[in-house]
Residue, then its C-alpha position, 0 to 999 in steps of 0.5 A: m500500500f502506498k505510504i504518504n510521506h508527510k514531510v515531503l507533502n508539507i514541503v510541496l504545499l509550502i512551495l505551492l503557497a510561496i508560488i501563489v504569494v509571489r505570483n500575486n505580488y508580481l501581478n499587483k506590482l505589474g498593475s502598478i507599473l502599468f498604471q503609473d502614467s499621468t499622461h494616460n490616453y483613454k482612447s488608446n485603451r483597446e477595450y475602450k475601442r472595442q466596446l464603443d464599436l459594439y455600442e454602435v451595433y447594439s440596438k438603441k432601446q430605451c431603458n430605465y437605468v444605465m450603469l456607467g463605470n470601469s471594469i468593476t461595473q463591466y464585470v457583472n450582468w446587472n439585469e441578472l444580479l438585480n432580477r430586472t430587464d431594464i438596465i444597460n451596462r456601460g462599464i469599460g475596463i481600465d476606463v477613466t472619468a475623461g473616458f466616461k465623459d467622452r462617451l456620454n452619447h452612448v448613455i444619452n441615446l438610450k434615454p434612461k431615467y437614471c444613470f448610476i456612475m462609479g469611477g475614479i480608481n483608474d484615474i488615481l492609479f494613472n496619477i490623474k489629479v483629484d481636481e481633474i477627476l472632480a471636473n470630469y464628474e461635474d461635466i458628466i452630472l451637468t450633461l446628464k441633467a441637461e438631458n433630463i437624466i438623473p445622475i446618481i454618484q456611487s463612492t469610489l471603492f477603496v483597494s484592499d490593504s494587500y494591494e500595492n501602494a494601498n495606503s497611498i491609493n486609499n488616501k486619494v480615494d478618501s479625498l476623492n469621495s469626500r469631494l464627491i459628497q460635496l459635489s453631489k450636494l452642490h448639484d442636488v445629486k444622490y450619493l450612495d456610499l458603497n464603502d460603508i458596507l464593502s470597506s472597513n478602515n478605508n480598505l476594501k474588505k478581503s472577503y469581497t475582492t478577487d485581487g484587491i481591487h475587483l469585486n467577487g460575487k459576495g461583493y456584488l451581492e452587497w452592492k445589490k442590496i444598496l441598489t435594490v433599496e434605491m431602485k425601489n424608491h424610484q417605483l419604476s416597472d421593468 
């Protein structure tokens, strides 16, 4: 009968664990290197180009809600998550708020009643100043309101404390969110604090993330709770 050598097994498990840790650290550092570019041009983002090309061929059916954002918004099917049929996803991976602003026509032509917006983390990773992010948000708010679309701002999510340069990033996220609250009050726009549930001590909870920045299923379920309450107040049938 085959006999397991527990010492060898333990060594193998330790090696595998070390490989996983090194891999995760490498991916975080690689992400930081890729994002450290304050001259970032969102139009050079291949995913941005691909999605805009798809938007041109999609039917322009009217909807009640548009979810506008980056990959955190893009990665989930909102209709399936929220058990609705009246939501259109306009999230694009690696996109920044200047990109949001430049593609607002792909929100406006859907004639939604509400547009949920969540972004800013990529701007911060690309070293774009908070003042510039705020200016983009304000332009987005004013443009949507001029088209009789009600914007709803959602807080920019923190990264987890295991993410590369987490403290520096989260300090900027905290500053951005404080100013987004002020901006929302200035323009009489609803602000939803997602971090109240998803984060603790200005860090995204590890139980809600796959890689320190993107959400897992549990994270989206918590987001769902917030949106369900908000949408119930709108009393719109889907």
